[in-house]
Steps between C-alpha positions, in 0.01 A plus 500: 500500500186345347680168450607500866143569616369214287762264640401592855131450422560152361758376752372306799637618833739241647631480857867445578437126550375470140131462582232730365348743749162461331296259715371184338125456512384250758272255323384364834334836568313496169122472506439169322177325411518123499442400141334166443729221389419324177633186348639491150163559342451817301245736648378824357557825681125518555499158671779606734334835571166333574667251733681778688173691543323189632781429748509863619123499555529172693786638714289801589171315548340671200590852614567664167666813636762292682545266202559799270761641737669159520510479120625860472212600274216746546164382629346614172741277305424207728123547453549515123712182505247320720230580246728412206585157647144439628612476863208690655399203718828478694 
């Protein structure tokens, strides 16, 4: 009995036509942030993060609350990053 229960738990449900009944995720519906494109130069994570913050602030005309939401980070984190990267004048 236990073996049968484990088999059922690990088997994907399949319709008669051979296709899974589990829906595939729709990547078009995903919430995606446009990441900046970079050439073949090597950039640090900090450089990329700083650039994304600058672009988000520009997109939202300096409105930090909106930029933080766009970046999917808290306002507190955005304020800390702005100070860390010396971006107070944007």
